[in-house]
N, C-alpha and C positions, 0 to 999 in steps of 0.2 A: 504494500500500500504506500509506503513512503517513497518508493521509486516513482509511482504514478503521481504522487503529490509534488515531487520535484519537477517532473515534466510539465504538469499543468501550471505550476508556479511560474516557470520560465515562459510558457506560452502566454499566460495572461498578465504577468507582472513585469515583463522585460522593460517596459517604459518607465517604471518607477524603481530604479536601481537599488535604492536603500531598502525599500520594502522587500524586494526580491532577495537581496543579500540577507536580510533578517529572517525571512521565511526559510531560505536554504540553510542558514546557520541553525535554526531550530530543528529542521529535519535532520541535519547532521548530528546534533546533540541527541535527539531521540534515537537515532540509529545506534549510537554508542551506549546509550543508557539501557536500551533493550538487550544488547549483546555486547558486553565489554570484551574486546579482543585487541590486544596490543598489535598483533600482526595486521589487523584491519586498519587500525589507527595509523600505522606506518604506511600502509598501502594508500590510505586516504591522502596523507600529506604528500607522499611521492607522486601520486597521480595528479594532485593539484599543481605541484611544481612543474612536472614534466608536461602536463596538458597545457598549462599556460605558456610554457616555453615553446611548445609546438605551435600554438596559436600565434605567438609573436613571430616565429620564423615564417610561417605561411603568409601572414599579413605583410611582413617585410617584403616578400617577393610578389605581393599583389594578388594572391589567390582570393582574398576577401577582406572585408573590413566590417566593423560593427558600427551601427548607427549611433549607439550611445557608448562611448569609450571613456575609460577613466584612468587606466594604468597602461601606458605605452600602447594605446590603441585598443585595449581590451577592457571589458567591464570587470569591475573588481569582484563580482560574484562568481566569475567563471572558474577560478580554482576550486571553489566549493563544489560546483557542479561536476567538474572532472573527478574530484575525490569521491563524490557520491556515486558517480557512474562506475568507477572502478570497484567500489565495495559491493554495489548492487550486482555487477556482473560476476564477481567472485562468488557471491552467495547464490546466484542463479546457477552457476556452474556446479557448485557443490550440491545443490538440490537435485539437479539433473543427474549428476554422477551417482548420488545416493539412490535415486529411483532406478537407474540402470542396474546398479549392483543388486538391489532388491529383486529386480526382475530376473537377473541371472541366477540368484539363489533359489528363486521359486521354480526355475526350470530343472534344477538338479534333483 
């Protein structure tokens, strides 16, 4: 649910950067309150840093630009979104992997 909340927050709040930043920060806090995992916290931080760096690189070469930019051409809520995306994808992978393993066990 938090993943969908993040997507809809960006879709509807991108024009109000501070509000979007606040909503994404709350979603990130909820994500880590629900499941405290140092590995995921590190993944969140690294994905935020590397995601923003990748955005800067492609913007530098002209691939795209943001209508509302705050930090070297990128919105300041973007690293939070990259971090959330990484953690959500990790959790999705783990869920799918677990279901596949359960399916294999039931065939045995």
